[in-house]
C-alpha positions in Angstrom: -26.6 64.5 40.4 -25.9 64.1 44.0 -22.9 66.1 45.4 -21.4 62.9 46.8 -20.2 62.2 43.3 -17.4 64.6 44.0 -16.1 62.7 47.0 -12.7 61.0 46.7 -12.9 57.7 44.8 -12.9 54.7 47.2 -10.3 52.3 45.8 -10.2 48.7 47.0 -7.8 45.8 46.6 -8.9 42.8 44.6 -6.4 39.9 44.9 -9.0 37.5 43.5 -12.4 37.6 41.7 -14.1 37.0 45.0 -12.5 40.0 46.5 -13.5 42.1 43.5 -17.2 41.1 44.0 -16.9 41.8 47.7 -15.4 45.3 47.1 -18.1 46.3 44.5 -20.9 44.9 46.7 -19.6 46.9 49.7 -19.5 50.2 47.8 -16.0 50.6 46.4 -15.9 53.0 43.4 -12.9 51.2 41.9 -10.7 48.2 42.4 -7.0 47.6 41.6 -5.8 44.1 40.7 -2.9 42.3 39.2 -2.5 40.3 36.1 -0.2 37.3 35.8 2.9 39.3 35.1 4.8 42.4 36.4 2.7 43.2 39.4 3.9 43.9 42.9 1.9 41.1 44.5 2.9 38.1 42.4 1.8 35.8 45.2 -1.8 37.0 45.2 -4.4 35.0 43.3 -4.4 37.6 40.4 -6.3 37.5 37.1 -5.6 35.8 33.8 -7.1 37.3 30.7 -10.5 35.5 31.0 -10.9 36.5 34.7 -9.8 40.0 34.0 -12.4 40.4 31.2 -15.1 39.0 33.4 -14.1 41.1 36.3 -14.1 44.3 34.3 -17.5 43.5 32.8 -19.0 42.9 36.3 -17.5 46.1 37.7 -18.5 48.2 34.7 -22.1 47.0 34.9 -22.3 48.4 38.4 -20.4 51.6 37.5 -17.1 50.6 39.0 -13.7 51.1 37.6 -10.8 48.6 37.3 -7.2 49.5 37.4 -4.5 46.9 36.5 -1.2 46.9 38.2 2.0 46.8 36.2 3.9 48.2 39.1 7.2 46.4 39.2 10.5 47.4 37.7 10.7 46.2 34.1 13.9 44.9 32.7 14.9 45.5 29.2 13.9 42.2 27.7 10.5 42.5 29.5 9.5 45.7 27.7 7.6 43.8 25.0 5.9 41.8 27.7 4.8 44.9 29.5 3.5 46.5 26.3 1.6 43.3 25.4 0.1 43.2 28.9 -1.1 46.8 28.4 -2.7 46.0 25.0 -4.4 43.0 26.6 -5.7 45.0 29.6 -7.0 47.7 27.3 -8.8 45.1 25.2 -10.4 43.8 28.4 -11.6 47.3 29.1 -9.6 48.3 32.1 -9.9 51.9 33.1 -6.2 52.6 33.8 -2.9 51.0 34.5 -0.9 51.5 37.7 2.8 51.6 36.6 6.0 52.1 38.5 8.6 51.9 35.7 9.3 55.0 33.7 10.4 53.2 30.6 7.3 50.9 30.5 5.1 54.0 31.1 6.7 55.8 28.2 6.1 52.9 25.8 2.6 52.3 26.9 1.7 56.0 26.7 3.2 56.2 23.2 1.2 53.2 22.0 -2.1 53.8 23.9 -2.3 57.5 24.7 -5.9 57.4 25.8 -5.3 54.8 28.4 -4.9 56.5 31.8 -1.7 55.8 33.6 -1.3 56.1 37.4 2.1 56.3 38.9 2.5 53.6 41.6 3.8 54.4 45.0 6.9 52.4 43.9 7.7 55.4 41.7 8.7 57.2 45.0 6.8 60.4 44.4 6.5 62.3 47.7 6.0 65.9 46.7 4.3 68.1 44.1 7.4 68.4 42.0 7.5 64.7 41.7 4.0 64.7 40.4 4.9 67.4 37.9 7.7 65.3 36.6 5.5 62.2 36.3 2.9 64.2 34.4 5.6 64.8 31.7 6.1 61.1 31.5 2.4 60.6 30.5 0.8 59.9 33.9 -2.5 61.5 35.0 -2.5 60.4 38.6 0.2 59.5 41.2 0.1 57.7 44.5 1.7 59.9 47.1 4.2 58.3 49.5 2.6 56.7 52.5 4.8 58.8 54.7 3.2 62.0 53.6 1.4 64.3 56.1 -1.9 66.1 55.6 0.1 69.2 54.8 2.0 67.3 52.1 -1.2 66.0 50.6 -2.7 69.4 50.5 0.4 70.8 48.7 0.4 67.9 46.2 -3.2 68.5 45.3 -2.6 72.2 45.0 0.6 72.3 43.1 1.2 69.0 41.2 -1.4 69.5 38.4 -2.2 65.8 38.8 -4.8 63.6 40.5 -3.4 62.6 43.9 -4.1 59.2 45.3 -3.3 58.4 49.0 -3.3 55.2 51.1 -6.0 55.4 53.7 -6.0 51.9 55.3 -3.8 48.8 55.4 -0.3 47.6 55.9 2.7 50.0 55.9 6.1 49.3 54.5 8.6 50.7 57.0 10.9 51.7 54.1 9.9 54.4 51.5 8.4 52.5 48.7 10.7 51.9 45.7 13.7 52.4 48.0 13.8 49.0 49.7 16.4 46.5 48.7 16.5 44.5 51.9 14.5 41.5 50.6 16.3 41.6 47.2 19.9 42.0 48.4 19.7 39.8 51.5 17.1 37.2 50.5 17.2 37.2 46.7 13.5 38.1 46.5 13.0 41.6 45.2 10.3 43.8 46.6 10.5 46.0 43.5 9.6 42.9 41.5 6.6 41.8 43.7 8.4 39.1 45.7 9.1 40.8 49.0 10.0 38.3 51.8 9.1 40.9 54.5 12.3 41.1 56.5 10.8 44.1 58.3 8.5 41.7 60.2 11.4 39.8 61.7 13.0 40.4 65.1 16.2 42.4 65.5 18.4 43.4 68.4 20.7 46.4 68.9 24.4 46.1 68.6 26.3 47.2 71.7 23.6 46.9 74.5 22.8 44.1 76.9 19.4 42.5 76.8 16.6 43.1 74.4 15.5 46.4 72.9 12.2 47.9 73.9 10.6 46.4 70.9 12.0 43.1 69.4 10.4 44.0 66.1 11.8 47.5 65.6 11.0 47.6 61.8 7.4 46.3 62.0 4.8 49.1 61.8 1.2 48.9 62.7 -1.3 49.1 59.9 -2.2 52.6 58.7 -5.7 53.8 59.2 -7.0 57.3 58.3 -10.6 56.4 59.0 -10.8 59.1 61.7 -9.6 61.7 59.2 -12.1 61.4 56.4 -13.4 65.0 56.6 -9.8 66.3 56.3 -9.1 64.1 53.4 -12.2 65.2 51.6 -11.3 68.9 52.2 -7.7 68.3 51.0 -9.2 67.4 47.6 -7.4 64.0 47.1 -8.8 62.1 44.1 -8.7 58.6 45.5 -8.5 56.9 48.9 -6.7 53.6 48.6 -7.2 50.5 50.8 -4.2 48.2 50.9 -4.7 44.4 50.9 -4.4 42.4 47.7 -3.2 39.5 49.8 -6.2 39.8 52.1 -9.5 37.8 52.1 -12.7 38.9 50.3 -14.2 39.2 53.8 -11.5 41.7 54.9 -12.0 43.7 51.7 -15.8 43.7 52.0 -15.7 44.7 55.7 -13.2 47.5 55.4 -14.9 48.9 52.2 -18.3 49.0 53.9 -16.9 51.1 56.8 -15.1 53.6 54.5 -18.2 53.8 52.2 -20.3 54.8 55.1 -17.8 57.3 56.4 -17.4 59.0 53.0 -21.1 59.2 52.3 -21.7 60.7 55.8 -18.6 62.9 55.6 -17.4 62.0 59.0 -14.6 60.3 60.9 -14.8 56.8 62.3 -16.2 56.2 65.8 -14.4 54.1 68.4 -16.8 51.3 67.6 -16.0 51.4 63.9 -12.2 51.5 64.6 -12.6 48.4 66.8 -14.4 46.6 64.0 -11.6 47.5 61.6 -9.1 46.2 64.1 -11.1 42.9 64.4 -10.9 42.5 60.6 -7.1 42.9 60.7 -4.5 44.9 62.7 -1.1 44.8 64.2 -1.6 45.9 67.7 -4.0 48.6 66.5 -3.5 51.3 63.9 -1.3 54.3 63.3 -1.8 57.7 61.7 1.6 58.9 62.8 2.9 60.0 59.3 -0.4 61.8 58.5 -0.4 63.7 61.8 3.4 64.1 61.9 3.5 62.3 65.2 6.2 59.8 64.5 7.0 57.7 67.6 7.7 54.2 68.9 3.9 53.8 69.3 3.8 53.2 65.5 5.4 49.8 66.0 3.2 46.6 66.1 3.0 42.9 65.4 0.3 40.5 64.5 -0.6 38.2 67.5 -2.1 34.7 67.4 -5.1 36.1 69.4 -5.7 38.7 66.7 -5.8 36.0 64.1 -8.6 34.3 66.0 -10.5 37.5 66.4 -10.2 38.1 62.6 -11.5 34.7 61.7 -14.6 35.3 63.8 -15.1 38.8 62.4 -14.8 37.6 58.8 -17.6 35.1 59.3 -20.0 38.0 59.8 -19.1 39.8 56.5 -21.3 39.4 53.4 -19.3 39.1 50.2 -22.1 38.5 47.6 -22.2 40.2 44.2 -24.8 42.8 45.2 -24.1 46.1 43.6 -26.6 49.0 43.7 -24.3 52.0 44.2 -25.0 54.0 41.1 -27.1 57.0 42.1 -30.2 57.2 40.0 -32.3 60.4 39.5 -35.8 60.3 38.1 -38.2 62.8 36.6 -41.8 61.9 36.0 -44.3 63.8 33.9 -47.9 62.9 34.5 -50.6 65.1 33.0 -54.1 64.5 31.7 -54.3 63.4 28.1 -50.5 63.2 27.9 -48.4 60.0 27.7 -46.8 59.2 31.0 -43.1 60.0 30.8 -40.2 58.8 33.0 -36.7 60.2 32.5 -33.9 58.4 34.4 -30.4 59.7 34.7 -27.3 57.9 36.2 -23.5 58.4 35.9 -21.4 56.1 33.7 -19.2 55.4 36.7 -19.8 55.6 40.4 -17.3 58.5 41.0 -13.8 59.6 40.5 -11.5 59.9 37.4 -12.2 61.0 33.9 -15.1 60.3 31.5 -17.7 60.3 34.2 -20.5 61.4 31.9 -24.2 61.2 32.8 -26.5 58.8 30.8 -30.1 59.7 30.4 -33.0 57.7 29.0 -36.7 58.5 28.6 -39.6 56.0 28.6 -43.2 56.7 27.8 -46.4 54.9 28.7 -50.2 55.3 28.5 -51.8 58.5 29.7 -52.8 58.5 33.4 -56.4 57.9 34.3 -58.7 60.3 36.1 -58.9 59.3 39.7 -62.3 58.0 40.9 -61.3 57.9 44.6 -57.8 58.6 45.9 -55.5 60.3 43.3 -51.8 59.2 43.0 -49.6 61.4 45.1 -45.9 62.1 45.1 -45.3 59.8 48.0 -46.8 56.9 46.1 -44.7 57.7 43.0 -41.5 57.8 45.0 -42.4 54.5 46.9 -42.8 52.6 43.6 -40.1 54.2 41.5 -37.5 53.8 44.2 -37.8 50.0 44.3 -34.5 49.3 42.6 -33.5 46.2 44.5 -31.5 43.7 42.3 -30.4 46.4 39.9 -27.1 48.3 39.8 -28.7 51.5 41.0 -29.7 53.2 44.2 -32.5 55.7 44.3 -31.2 59.3 44.8 -33.9 61.8 43.9 -37.3 62.2 42.2 -38.8 65.3 40.7 -42.3 65.3 39.4 -44.7 67.2 37.3 -48.0 65.8 38.5 -51.4 67.0 37.4 -54.4 67.2 39.8 -56.8 64.3 40.2 -54.9 61.7 38.3 -54.5 58.0 39.1 -51.6 55.9 37.8 -51.9 52.2 38.4 -49.0 50.7 40.4 -48.5 48.1 37.7 -47.8 50.9 35.1 -45.3 52.6 37.4 -43.5 49.4 38.0 -43.4 48.6 34.3 -42.1 52.1 33.5 -39.4 51.8 36.1 -38.3 48.3 34.9 -38.2 49.6 31.3 -36.2 52.6 32.3 -33.7 50.5 34.2 -33.3 48.1 31.3 -32.8 51.0 28.8 -30.4 52.7 31.1 -28.3 49.5 31.4 -28.2 49.3 27.6 -27.3 52.9 27.1 -24.6 52.8 29.8 -23.1 49.7 28.2 -23.0 51.4 24.8 -21.3 54.4 26.3 -18.9 52.2 28.2 -18.0 50.3 24.9 -17.3 53.6 23.2 -14.9 54.6 26.1 -13.2 51.2 25.9 -12.9 51.4 22.1 -11.3 54.8 22.4 -8.7 53.5 24.9 -7.9 50.6 22.5 -7.0 52.9 19.6 -3.3 52.6 19.1 -1.5 55.7 17.9 1.9 54.3 17.0 3.8 56.5 14.7 7.0 54.6 15.4 8.0 51.5 17.4 7.1 52.4 21.0 10.1 50.4 22.2 12.7 52.0 19.9 15.4 54.4 21.1 18.0 56.3 19.1 21.3 54.4 19.0 23.9 56.2 21.2 26.9 57.8 19.5 29.9 55.6 19.3 32.4 57.0 21.9 35.4 55.5 23.4 35.8 56.6 27.0 38.3 55.6 29.7 37.1 54.0 32.9 35.7 56.6 35.4 35.7 56.1 39.1 33.2 57.9 41.3 32.4 57.6 45.0 30.2 58.8 47.8 31.2 59.4 51.3 29.3 60.3 54.5 31.6 63.2 55.5 34.8 64.9 54.4 36.8 63.4 57.3 36.4 60.0 55.8 38.2 60.9 52.5 41.9 59.8 52.5 44.5 61.4 50.1 44.5 58.3 48.0 40.8 58.8 47.2 41.5 62.3 45.8 43.9 60.8 43.3 41.8 57.7 42.4 38.3 59.1 42.0 37.2 61.4 39.2 34.3 62.7 41.2 33.5 62.5 44.9 30.0 63.0 46.2 29.0 64.2 49.7 25.6 64.6 51.3 24.1 68.0 51.0 24.4 68.7 54.7 28.2 67.8 54.9 29.3 69.1 51.5 32.5 71.2 51.3 34.1 72.7 48.2 37.3 70.9 47.2 40.7 72.3 48.0 43.5 72.7 45.5 44.6 69.2 44.3 41.4 67.5 45.4 38.9 65.7 43.2 35.8 67.6 42.2 33.0 67.4 44.7 29.4 66.5 43.9 26.3 67.0 46.0 24.0 64.2 47.0 20.5 65.5 47.2 18.3 64.0 50.0 16.3 61.1 48.5 13.1 62.3 50.1 12.1 66.0 50.3 8.5 66.6 51.4 6.8 69.8 50.4 7.0 71.0 54.0 10.8 70.6 53.8 11.2 72.1 50.4 12.1 75.7 51.3 14.8 74.7 53.7 16.3 72.4 51.1 16.2 75.1 48.5 18.1 77.5 50.7 20.9 74.9 51.3 21.2 74.2 47.5 21.4 77.9 46.7 24.1 78.2 49.2 26.0 75.3 47.7 25.7 76.8 44.3 27.2 80.0 45.6 30.1 78.0 47.0 30.8 76.5 43.6 28.9 73.2 43.6 28.4 72.1 40.0 27.7 68.4 40.2 24.5 67.1 41.7 23.5 63.4 42.2 19.7 63.1 41.8 17.7 60.1 43.0 14.1 61.1 42.7 11.7 62.2 40.0 11.2 65.5 41.8 14.9 66.4 42.0 15.3 67.6 38.4 12.4 70.0 38.4 13.6 71.2 41.8 17.0 72.0 40.4 15.6 73.6 37.3 13.4 75.8 39.4 16.3 76.9 41.6 18.5 77.6 38.6 15.8 79.6 36.9 15.1 81.7 40.0 18.7 82.5 40.7 20.3 84.6 37.9 23.8 84.2 39.4 23.6 80.5 38.9 24.9 79.0 35.6 22.7 76.3 34.3 25.2 75.4 31.6 27.9 74.7 34.2 25.6 72.6 36.4 25.7 68.8 35.8 23.1 66.3 36.9 23.9 62.7 37.6 21.4 59.9 38.1 21.6 57.7 41.2 20.8 54.1 41.5 17.7 55.1 43.5 16.0 56.0 40.2 15.7 52.2 39.6 16.8 52.4 36.0 16.5 48.9 34.6 15.7 49.2 30.9 16.9 51.1 27.8 13.8 53.3 27.6 14.2 54.6 31.1 17.9 55.2 30.6 17.5 56.9 27.2 14.7 59.1 28.4 16.6 60.4 31.4 19.8 60.9 29.5 17.8 62.9 26.9 16.2 65.1 29.5 18.9 66.5 31.7 21.0 63.7 33.1 24.7 63.4 32.2 25.0 59.8 33.3 23.2 57.2 35.4 24.1 54.6 38.0 21.9 51.7 37.0 19.7 49.6 39.4 21.8 47.4 41.7 19.2 44.6 41.2 20.4 44.1 37.6 22.1 40.8 36.9 25.4 40.9 35.0 23.8 40.1 31.6 21.1 42.8 32.1 23.8 45.2 33.1 25.8 44.5 30.0 22.7 45.2 27.8 22.2 48.6 29.3 25.9 49.7 29.5 25.9 49.4 25.7 23.7 52.5 25.6 26.8 54.7 26.0 30.4 54.3 26.8 30.2 56.6 29.8 26.5 57.3 30.5 25.5 54.1 32.2 27.4 52.8 35.2 27.1 50.6 38.3 27.9 50.2 41.9 31.1 48.1 42.1 31.8 48.5 45.8 29.9 49.3 49.0 27.4 48.4 51.6 24.2 48.7 49.7 21.5 50.9 51.2 18.7 48.5 52.1 16.0 50.7 53.6 15.3 54.4 53.8 13.1 55.0 56.9 10.9 57.9 58.0 10.3 56.2 61.3 13.4 56.5 63.5 14.9 53.0 64.0 17.7 54.2 66.2 15.4 55.2 69.0 13.6 51.8 68.8 16.9 49.9 69.0 18.5 52.1 71.7 16.1 52.8 74.5 17.1 53.4 78.1 19.1 50.5 79.5 22.6 49.3 80.3 25.4 49.2 77.6 28.1 46.7 77.2 31.4 48.0 78.8 33.5 46.9 75.8 31.5 49.0 73.4 30.0 52.0 75.1 27.3 53.8 73.1 25.7 56.9 74.4 22.0 56.9 73.6 18.9 59.0 73.9 15.7 59.9 72.3 15.4 62.2 69.4 16.1 65.8 70.4 18.5 64.7 73.2 22.2 64.0 73.0 21.8 61.4 70.3 25.5 60.7 69.8 24.7 57.5 68.1 23.1 59.3 65.2 26.0 61.7 64.7 28.8 59.0 64.8 27.2 56.3 62.7 27.7 53.6 65.4 24.1 52.3 65.6 23.4 48.9 64.1 20.8 46.1 64.3 21.6 42.4 64.5 19.4 39.8 62.9 18.7 36.2 64.1 21.7 34.9 62.2 24.0 37.4 64.0 24.5 39.5 60.9 25.0 43.2 61.7 23.4 46.0 59.7 24.6 49.5 60.3 21.9 52.1 60.8 22.8 55.7 59.7 21.2 59.0 60.1 20.1 60.8 56.9 19.1 64.4 56.4 17.2 65.8 58.2 16.6 62.8 60.6 15.7 59.8 58.6 17.4 56.5 59.0 19.3 54.4 56.4 19.9 50.7 56.9 22.9 49.4 55.0 23.9 45.8 54.3 25.9 43.7 56.6 28.4 42.9 53.9 29.9 45.1 51.2 29.5 44.4 47.5 33.0 44.2 46.0 34.3 43.8 42.5 37.8 45.0 43.2 39.2 41.8 41.8 36.8 41.5 38.9 38.0 44.3 36.6 38.0 41.9 33.7 34.3 41.1 34.3 33.5 44.8 34.5 35.3 45.4 31.3 33.3 42.6 29.5 30.1 44.1 30.9 31.0 47.5 29.6 30.9 49.2 33.0 32.9 52.3 32.3 31.5 54.3 35.2 32.3 52.5 38.4 30.8 53.8 41.6 31.9 53.2 45.2 29.7 53.7 48.3 31.5 54.4 51.5 29.4 54.4 54.6 30.9 53.2 57.9 34.4 52.5 56.5 37.3 54.2 58.2 39.9 56.1 56.1 42.3 53.1 56.5 39.6 50.7 55.2 38.9 53.0 52.3 42.6 53.1 51.4 42.6 49.3 51.4 39.6 49.2 49.0 41.3 51.6 46.6 44.6 49.7 46.8 42.7 46.4 46.0 40.9 48.0 43.0 44.2 49.3 41.6 45.9 45.9 41.9 42.8 43.9 40.8 43.0 42.1 44.1 40.2 40.8 46.4 39.5 42.3 49.8 40.5 40.5 52.9 37.0 40.1 54.2 33.7 38.5 53.3 31.9 40.3 50.4 28.9 40.1 48.1 29.2 40.0 44.3 27.1 41.4 41.5 24.2 39.0 40.8 24.9 36.7 37.9 
């Protein structure tokens, strides 16, 4: 078959049946779409069972694949719903599920082991180690973080042992996916549950300066486009190029897919004209490839203008969105010899390209023997002209080989009939093969209830208090006596002195492959200094630590303890039980859990599952520097002087945690620097349950975690005092959701 079968899969969004038809007609190899439950675009049109079945049938007929998204966090009482959705999707014939939640993935893989699972970008995998960890959970593909560079993509393909999918075009979340709580905490609409209110598209000002920042929308990124980098992506070996846009129109989908189809088939980057066309279809002040090229700058920011909307409406009118297919490459071989039945063999792949099970299907049709030519014999050019007429079918002519005797004449009518019969037979054979694949995926292999977990041992444990601080200077003596374990970031960690509480290390939530060696060196140094407790917040952290311990004989794996952070987004018993059984001592559960949901999970173990009970919740983890967008050159208020400067200069704001952004209501959100130079936005108000010890007791929250970010030692002492006395804080606070 044609070598273009080994190009990356072109994966398109389908927020509606019309968008699915447009994507397939424009040349997408696969589409991803949402059902009516548990998908990260709950406000899209989405597909009920009947629409899903019809969409899969249409896509499969043309050789396309369909992936269903179950890419939200799944709460404990929704595990049955998630499993039922997987069964239904498999029955409809989907080619894979895109899943974010570890617990849901474990259950689905246990019940339907032949159904491919793709780890959503919400799973926060940003390096090869993360891919390796997800492979152990039953995934066969993972979506690499949108912030990954070309170098990171190459490392992921080379070292993860998984198919790697990357975003190639569409909207960018400014926060690392799966690590954004802004909409949930501030607006009550969880992005991790498919209901993001997009606070990143709102205006903000900087605290402490006069006038407006250089960009009133310092969180709003331009759309991503890697259309100019197609050759590099092909060479990198990524399995799939993903276009974002399930909330977009069918015209947008069809237009963007048509451009990327052409670029992939021709193995080239987009021209200026093609980039302009993509911008007409949709853009926010143009496009960015800043993460891919490691050119992160203020130029990445952009907003959608009213003028752009008018341009888009005009461009969309020119896009065809019919159901035309014709993207399955068809090879033919014809045997035409004297006194021998005319034979036509046709071969096409089951699917367009990408993924597993892409077998070739071959049929052979025979007809009458060719006649002896009285005048002009049939030549190869005539054969190809007639046999390549595949309009209206699901195939596109690719190649003809011929064994043609001399002096023979084959009537055009016979060639046409042979071609039609071959196409019909090929359609039938492909459908039978597709049905076999679907049947195999529907075979349940349940040896036990896929939702069951072993009951935890009955242990009575005293309440344990843990806390994290930004730096040692924040920690007052009262904290040493109150907390059982104190965490510090990897870059500010110091071993405890005599009489101080044990010190744990907070690993950076994001470690790209290009940063891995530097992080390893720091961790090895900390182990040599006596660090024994490590707070892990990403799928790649545990294999990283296991690798370091295995490579350093002086380290003691038995004395090293791993704790799970809230960033792991644990929201159900399967996720919790699996992590606790595979290396984690305890877990801080998702801060999005309501009190009843928290109570359910804390019943797993008297000390293994805990919760954040105080602190300004981290809302966004940013690769793009927000501080430089908020604090450009300009005058500063005299009553709150803040030195400022661009990255690489004397950026005192970063080092002293005095940057903050202010929203339209006047609420102030501190912006902190994270290792090595990421930004962390924390909430304007702290969560506090200092006066709700009885509630925490009823919920079974034995491990109680405190987050200290911008608090002074005096403020921290006040929090500890209130917690001891069961008293409220003397300030406005948030509560655990009920």
